[in-house]
N, C-alpha and C positions, 0 to 999 in steps of 0.2 A: 715557795709560798711567799706572798707579799708581806712585808713587815707591817705590823699593826701600829698605827699612829693615832694619837688622841689630841683633841682640841683642849684648850685651857679649862673648859667647863667639864672635861671628862668624856666628851662625846667621841666615839670611834669615828675616824675620818675615812672617807673613800679616797684613796691615794692614786697617783698617776700610774703606779705599778699595777694597781687593781684594775684600772681601766683596760689594760692589755690582757689580763688573765680572767677577770670575773665576768659572770653573766648576771645582768641586772633583771630581777623579776619584778614585773609591773602588774598590779591588779587591774582588772578590766572594768570599764564603765561604758564607753561608747565604741562598739566594735569597729565601725568605719573610721572614725576620727582617730582612735588610738592606734589603729594599724598604720595610718599615715604618719602619726607622730613617732611611733616606734621606728619606722623607716628613716625618719629624719635623724633620730639618734644614732641609728646604725651607720648612716652616711658619715656621721662625725666620728666613727670609730668605736662606738659603744656596742657591746653585745647585749641585746635586750630580748626578753621573752615575755609575751603577754599571756597572762593566766586566763584560760577560758573554761576552767573547771566550774561545775555547778552541781553540787550534791549535798546531801544532809551532813556529811562529815565536816564540811566547812563551817556550818553553824555550830556543831559540837566543839570544834577547835576554838571558835570565837568565844563561846560560853566558858570554855575551860580557862582562858587567859584574860578575858575582858569582863569587867563587872557588869552584871545583867541590867544595871540601871543606865549604862552607857547607850548612846543612840545606836540603832540597828545597823546603819551603814558602817560605823566603826567596827562593830562586831564582825560584819561580813568581810570587810577589807582585810582586817588583821587575821581573821580565820582563814581566808583564802591564801594569804601569804604563808602562814604557818602550816597549812595543809600541804602546800607545795614543797616547803622545806623538808617535811617529814615523809614525803612520798617515796623517797629513795631514788628519785629521778636525777638529782643534782648532787655534785660534790659540795657539801655544805661549807667547805673551807674556800670555795671559789665562787660564791654567789654574794650578791648585794641586793638590797630591797630598795624600791623607790616609792615615794608617796608624796602627794601634793600638800602644800600648806598655803592657805589664802592670806593668813595674817589678820583676818577679820574676827568678828565676835562669835562666830560659830565654833563649836567644839571640834570641828574638822581640823583646825590648826593644831589641835593637841593629839590627833591620832598618832602622830609620829612618836610621841612620848609613851603612849600606851603600847605601841608596837615594840619599842625598845625594852619596856618593862616586861612584856610577854617573852621576848627573846632571852632576857636575863633569867626569868623564872624557869624557862625550859633548858637552861644551860647553854644557850647559843648566842651569848652576847658578843661573840667574835664576828658576827655577821654585821657588816656596816649597813646603815640605813641612810639613804640619800633624800634630802628634802628638795622637792621641785617647787620653787616659789619665785616670785618676782618682787618680794618685799625685803630681801636681804636678811631673812631670818636665820638661815644657816648656810655656811659655805664649805665646800670640799675642794681640795687641791686637784682631785682627779675628775671632778665633774663641775662644769660651769656652763651657764646659758649665755652664749655669745649673741650678738645682735642678728647675725645671719640665721642662727638656729631659732631665735624667737620669731623672726619674720616667717620662716618656713612653718613654724607651729601655728601661727595666726592664720596663715594662708590655708593650712591643712584643716583648720576648724571651718573655714568658709567652704572649702571643697567638700568636707565631710557633711556639713549641713545640707548642701545642695544634693549630694548623692543620697543621703538619708531621706530627704523630702521626695525626690523623684522615685526612689525605690518604693516608698510607702504609697505613692499615688498611682504607680503602675502595677505593682505586684498583685493587688486584688483582681485585676482585670486582664492580666496577661493570658494569651491563648496557650502558650507553652510554659508550664511551671518551671521556675528557676531562671527565666530569661533576665529578669530585672536584677537578680542577685549576681548573675554572671557578668552583667554589664558593670555593676559596682566593682567587682574584682578586677575587671579589665581596666577600669579607670584608676583604681588604686595603683596598679602596676605601672600604668602609663605615666601618672603624675610622679611616682617615685623615680622613674627613669629620667623625667625632666629635672627633678631636684638634683639628681646626681650630676647633671650638666649645668646646674645653676639656673635652670629655666623654670618657667611657670609661676614666677613670683612677681613680676612687674604688673602694673595695672592693665597694660595692653594684653599681656600674655594671660592674665586671669580672665579678662573679658572673652578672649578667644577660646580659652579652655571651657569656660562656663557655657558659652554658646554651643560649643561642640558637644558637651555633656548633655545639655537639654535636648539638642537635636537627636542624639543617639537614643535617648529614652523615648522621645516622641515617635521614633520609627519602630519601636517594639510593637508587634501586632497585639491588639487588645480588643476586648468586647466590653464596652462600657454599658453596664446595666445598673439600675438604682441599687445602692448598697447603703447600709447604715455606716455613718462616719462617727468614729469615736476618738476624742482627744485624750491625751495623757499629759497630766501636769503633776507637780509635786516637788518634793525635795530632790535636788539634782541627781544624786547617786541612784536613788530608788526609781526615779522617773526614767532614767536612761539604761541602767544596768540590768541585763537579763537575770543575773544572779540576784539582784536586789528586789526585783519585782516578779519573781517566779515566771520569767519569760512571758511577760504580759503581752508584748507585741505579737509573739508567736500564737498565744492563745486567742487574741482578738482576730488574727488572720484566720485561724482555724474555724472561727465562728462566722466567717464570711463578712467581716467588717473591714472598712478602710481605716487605717490608723493614722491619726494626725498627731505628730510629736513636734513641739517647738524646737528650733535649732539651738545650738550651744552659744552662738555668737551674741544673742540677746542677753544671756547671762553674763558674758564677758563685758558687754557694753554697760550693763546694769552695775556691775561691780566698779567699773571705771567712773561712771556717772555719779556714783555714791560719794566719791571724793569731792566732787563739785557741790553736791547737796550738803555735805558736811561743812564746806566753807561758807555756804549761804546761811546755814543754821548756827554755826559756832565760830565762824571766822577761820581764816587760813592764810597760807603763804601765797602771794600773788604769782611768784615765779613758778611754784609747783602747780598752781592752778592752770597756768599757761601751758605747761608740759602735758598735764592731764587732759586739757581741752584739745590739744593737738592729737593726742593718742585717741581720744574719744571720736574725733572727726574722722580719723583714719579707719577706725572700726566701722563707723556708720557708712563711710564711703564704700567699704568692702561689701557690706550688707546690701547697699543700694545696687551694686553691680550684680549681685545674685538675683535681686528682685527684677532688675531690668532684663536679665537673660531669660527669665521665666515669662515675662509679659508678652513675648512674641508667640507664645503657644497657649491659646485659650483653654486647652484641656488641662492645664496645670494651674493650681491655686498657689500664688506666691505668698510669702509671709507679709504681714502688714508693714513691718519695719518698726524699729525701736521708737522713733519719734512719735509715731501714731499710737502705739500701744501705751505709751506713757500718758498720753492725753485721755485715753479711755478710762484710766483708773482714778483720775483726779477727784471725782465725787464719791469715791468709795473708801479710800485709805490714803494716808499721808505719805509723801516721798521720804520722810524720815524713817519709815518702817523698812529697814534694810537687813535685819538679821536673817540668816538663812537665805531664802529666796525672796523675802520681803514682799513689797508691793508687786513685784514682777509676777509672782504666782497668780495673784488675783487678776492682773492685767492679761496674762495668757488665757485664762478662762474667758474673759470678756472678749478678747480677740477671736477666739474660736466661735463663740456665740454670734458675734458680728458677722462672721463669714459662713454661717450656716451649720457649724458643728456644735449642736446643742447637747450632744451626749458626751459626757466627760468623766473620766476616771481620775480622781485625785489621790495619788499615792501618798499615804501617811506613814512614815517610818516611826517606830517606837522611839521615844526619847527626844524627838525634835519638836520642842514646844513652839518655836516661831512658825514652823510649817503648819501646825494645827491651827494657829491663829489666823494666818493669812490664807489658809486653804479652807478647811472645813468651817472655820469661824466666819468666813465671808459668804457661805452658801445662801443664807437667808436674805442677805442684802442683794445678792445677785439675782435670786429668784423673785424678789419683790419687783425688780425692774425688768426681768426677763422670765416671764411665767413658763415659757417652753423649755427652760433649761432643765436638763435631765442629768444631774450630777450625783455621783456616788463616791464616797470616801472609802478606800480600801486600806486597812491597817496591815502593815508588814512588820512582823516582829518574830522572835524565835518561837513563840507559842502558836502563831497563826498557821492554820493548815491551808494548803493550796486548794483543797476541795471547797472550803468555806469561802475563800477569796473568789474563786471562779463562780460559785453559785450566786454570790452577791452581784458579780458582774453580769451573769446571765439574766438576773432579774432586771437590771438596767437595760440590757439589750432587748429583752422582751417588750419593754415599754417603748424603746426606740423603734423596733420593727412595727409595732402597732401604729405609731405616729407616721412612719414612712408609708405604710399601707393606706392610711387616711389621706395623706398628701397625694399619693398616686391616684386614689379613687376620685378625689376632688379635681385633679388635673384631667383625668379621663372624662369626667362629667362635663367639665368646662369645654373640652374639645369635641363633645358630642359623641364620645365612644364609651357609653355606659355598658359595663359588663354585667350580664344577668347570671 
């Protein structure tokens, strides 16, 4: 057993010896992206397991160890990790936990402290917790983010966004069920194999890979018929995580809808851009601003490559791009609104409406006040300027039932289907094909 070492602040460290022996448990948020990132970590010699569990016991574990006034994502993330620890599947003396910290104003940066408190209460404070962050908040001698790792993770986010977008735009129309999902798995394996050889990371290789990925999905046999398109926005964890949103994407797919989910890269760009907005509002260090601006430009260039790869295929709808969606929101909310998803959440709704996705589910987790302000709080302003917007806020909290959530979404879908029928009737009439 690895010797336990502690930081000066009393924090249990993840040591070099632990890297050889321990399995790191990671909560799930974005299945495609996290699978790629897990593979990046494994290439670097870490043993990592993504937790894909989704059952009521996770909520009970979270409620047992996390105060019920804490935001719902914290309850789920901590509950999922504790549920895994207590499942009997792992040697609890040879596991570590990993969790992200943004270093921003959101309480997400404090999940790690709530997790350690929960471990202590359950008598398992000997399990180390690793902070995954780029802000220098916590360091461990056995875990460090090197520049090559960071680069692979950033590229994985871009590839993950592209694969998620293509899957969502092909899956509702595929002639053979499961074809799009199989294509995703194929590319995750192929990209991982490239990573192992140090490939797939240069801009030239990224362009080639993205063109090949789009071509592969374009070749999937489909039958494109009119379907309701539904956008999903909200707090980042509940928007993306099947556990957090009661498998919202799966439910919408079962209702014969095409799901539109914004990519993760815009959130990454948003968080980077916030540093520059802070400098404009409050002043800052010119050298740091120069570094941040270089990083921002790199992220935007990566997104531009993704958009360019999609433009060769008119059957696919590319994202608008960060620069454009930032202009969409300027008359709605200030750029200084950056807590949680900040103005980006409002901008994502406006982007969807601009591209014809008027039906939107806004996922509202309990305890996330900023999300309610920039989400549900902006509905009236958006509907004033876009009367056709069909937006519903769905609350996700320990007391919310899946049946109630789905019934509210079904009401939104009924309105969406009525509108789609009206549009089709009008188009048929205009074309001289009136159906009696």
